[in-house]
N, C-alpha and C positions, 0 to 999 in steps of 0.2 A: 291157624294156616297148615298147609299140608307140603309145603316145599320147605326146604332147608334154604334158608335166607342166606346162609355163608355160601352156597354155589351157585348163588345170582352171577350170571356174567358180568356184569356191570362191576359188582365189586372185585370180580378177576382184573378185567380190563383195567380198573386203577389201581390194582395191585401190582402187573406187569409192569405197567407204564412207571410206578414208585420204584421199583425192583431195577428195572432196565436203566432207569436214570443215574441212580444210586451206584450201579454197578460202570456206567461209562464216566459218570464224574470221578470215582475212585482211579480209573485208568489213564485219566486225562490230567488229573492233577500233579501229579508226578511227572510228568513229559512237562507241563507249561513251569512245574517249578524249575526247573532245570533252566530255562530260559529268564527267570526272574519274575514271570507272571503270574497273577491270579488270574483264577477264573473271570471272576468280572472286567479285569486290566484286558485280558484276551477278548471278551466278547464285547469291551467297548473297541477295540481297534478294530476288530473283524468288521463291526456294524459300520465305523468311520470309511475302513478300506472300502468297503463295499457300496458306499452311498458317492451320490455323483461329486466329483472336486474332492473324494476324500474328507468328506466334512458335514456334520449334521447339526444345525441349532440345539441349544444344551437341552431344551424342554423337549426337542425329539428323539433326543438320545436318551432322555430320563423315559418315554413312552416306548421305546423300543427295549429297555432293557429291564422294567418293571423295577426299576430303581426310582427311588424318590428325588426331586430337584436338588434337594440337599444331599442326597447321597452320592448322585452326578457330579455334584460341585465338589465333593471331596474325594472321589476318585480321579476326577480330570485334575485338582488341583495336586493331588501325588503325582499322578501320569504327566501333567507337565514341567514339575519339579525333577522328574525322572528324564525329562526331553522326548518322551515319546508324543507327546500332543501339543499345540499348541493354543490358546483362546483368539479370536478374529469377531472385532467388533463387525454387526453388519452395516454395510454404507446406508441402506436405507431405511434403518429402526435403530436407533441407538438403545432400546430396552433390549434388543436381541443380540446375542454370543452365539459364535461357531466355536465348536471344538474340534481341532483338525488335526490329521494326522499327520507329524512330522516327517522327514527321511529318515531320523532313528527310527521310529518307530514304525514305520514300512520295512525297514532293515530288520527290526527285531522280530516280526511276522513272518519274512522272509527266512529267518532262520528259523522258528518254531513251527511251520506248515507243514515242511516235510515229515516232520516225526508226527507229527498230530493228523496227519493224514495216514499215517501209517496204522495209528492204533483206532481210527475210525474204521478204515477198511477192515483189519482185524476182527475189529470186537462188534461193527455195528453195520455196515453199508456194505461190506465184503460178506456178511454171513446172509444175505438177501440176495436172491435172483432178481434180474432187473422187473420184473414184474411185480414181485413183492414190495421191491423198493418203493415202483411207482403207487402203488397202492398205500404204503407207510407214510409217504410224502403228502398224499392227497388228504389221506385222512387228518396226518397232523396239522394241517393247513385250516381244514374244514375246522377243529376244535379248537385250534389257535386263535383263528379269525373272530369266533364266536368270544370267548372267553378273555383275547387280551385283541381287541379291535383297532388298538392303537401300534401294532407291533411293529407296522411298516411307516409310521410317521416320518416324512420327510424322506423318504426312501425313493428312489428313482420312478418307481412302479407308481405310488401314491401323489408324485410331481405330474405325472403325464395325465393321471385321471384328473385331477385338479384344472388341467387346462381346457 
């Protein structure tokens, strides 16, 4: 082997992605803690808030968050106890349950988002010019769709494709 494998751009790319993610999580976690939310609880609220009627089937929520169905059940149990979500039965399929953001959950998001967006602007999106940001978003979507094709399960975009 004549090349130094440690200089391979594939290793550099994944290393940078991991370092970036870890750094951003460290910046975001403290701010979410101030609002009584964990990263996964914030992700669940955001996924639901961005979905049609602020709800998703529990199975779609599991697919979007990469949590197991039992993991989603535990998180939703805790968030339901805290009044941030509620479960709703599907009128057409008794086996199906929806997780729905409550008014209290929406209010918690409203309180949390300004600080969250400031952090994202300072440490991520604000560091990139608009063209670079478009490129990053495009690249992340390409990779996400390949490695996690169910990441948009139940979303408005996915529902429109199915009809």
